[in-house]
Steps between C-alpha positions, in 0.01 A plus 500: 500500500709622218291663232536379141545793262445369150522683169166656392412207276634227729636297213716215611757318274496131579852507640375723784301231671563637845301817425182292469540398859505861604218605264266230631519546870316680775135608480356390167182703464225380266246761383132463591225496235461877500306645203594866589853559365559811714395308809720208403797728463430660837493164669805372327700814578421450865616139485824606334557771761457226760784302344351258249791366293304339216164588346287255300222646294198269522147601403258222428196725428641765265473493124804516276488877457493566875762244568737668251423848650561378855812303410653798324434724798644246741807470276573865558433482871720201554782668309467799734560265796750275317280198574450199272164486317370149421188442294276214603379246237562715193833498328376707213397781738840468677668549170275800408586700808862391525436336839794339677339161468194277506345249740355181352220297655418143414308590177722783381734318270862387526802675631657452160218692326521780750877519459474504122267799512652697792869424445781373718522814712151478657376327814271203465328352801277193520222400737575152629219472759599210727696302238871489540539295181334787309752739652793282392364485152442880489855559607626251243322700233659823619261654754669771712283442806224262609194570721333257737166526683245546640666468836203649693132551431465766228198728435620552146524128417300318764516171307877507439698184572687499825873513525704413810802632676668166449463545122658839523791367705553219249486747213760717673735196528459394142459825297732796464254746341300747721188348668185705529232409757134596441158448650347663803827650617505763770776683684424267796532164317760609247808442724453122497512502121826691506641251750393214265690656212278749318687788335186706430143523644231556238208698649177659382242551769730539803642811330244638258191436722665652805382836634857618492661352189838660551511385860396146408773483238751627748408220741591247234821686411599489869499124486770513242685782673535267800666246274445126463620267770821316415 
């Protein structure tokens, strides 16, 4: 796998569309709800050492002050590793910490609103669940990548809608933006998602709940090192 070495701020002019494909690929690590910032940084560093290519900051239990503190610390850490930092659900926080982009869920507003605040050089991703039409609309509005799932049973979102490999294959045929798969993904079941067309595998528990976080991340990284089937 060729490693992407972006500038420290990972700012992408719109004409450099191919760089988004490189930025959103590989292991897409999503942070756990960790209230201890030092412990969060320890865990994330291990995931980055294991080869995580994208980091999404997600904390559903922290207040605004802690979220800002953690996001700022993660901004510095991801710069150290030249890895893209995406902020989940909060475009204002993404702007505050100069993150490389934001990820929008179904209730997080429009791509246009995120683009207006963050600017043309930032990455905007959209959760599309199991709805291909939603992905087409997100891309039409200017999303840089789309995410589908849950593909497998997830302890983080046990009631999430189910997405299928056929949906992923169809999305790969019809869309040119990077595709992110999420939901119950492990190093054992991840290969079939890559075969179906996923560019990145979004993971929380299989990395951050592992006894050996760096080793778990490296297992995922190895899937990409082996390359996708033709």
